[in-house]
C-alpha positions, 0 to 999 in steps of 0.5 A: 585208443586205450579206452577202446581196447578196454571196452572191446575186452569188456565186450568180448568178456561179456561185461558189457551187454549191448543190443544191435539189431540187424534191421537197424544197420545202416551202410553201403554193402557195395562199399563194404565189399570193396573195403573187405577185398582191399583191407581184410582179405590179405590178412585172412589169407595169411592166417587161414590160407586159400581165399581167406574165407575160412575165417567165416566158415571155420568150426570154431568161428568167433562171430555168432551174432550181430553184436559179435560181428560188430565187435570183431570188425572194430577189433580187426580195425584196431589190430591192423591199424586200417584206420577205417571210419565209422561209416566204413566199419558200418559198410563192412558190417552190413556187407558181411552180414548180408554176404556171409552171416545173415543174422536177423533181429 
């Protein structure tokens, strides 16, 4: 757990460079939506109000690339202790990319 937090801190600080291509993402977006609705929306509503979508549409959003999305989903999983599997995380990432972000290679 401590190693993951260190890696996430390094990732967000730019110390680690990684390339994730949107076309290489594998996952089940339908399951990702279900996970999003069950595991994510409640926190988003408590932080941003309304239906929680403000986390995606705010002017100063943190996620601006597929790499950023990947890091953010991992960080949220750790912060909320959601205990999502890697498959669950991939499903969430592909759902969010298809439904909200639409990052390309």
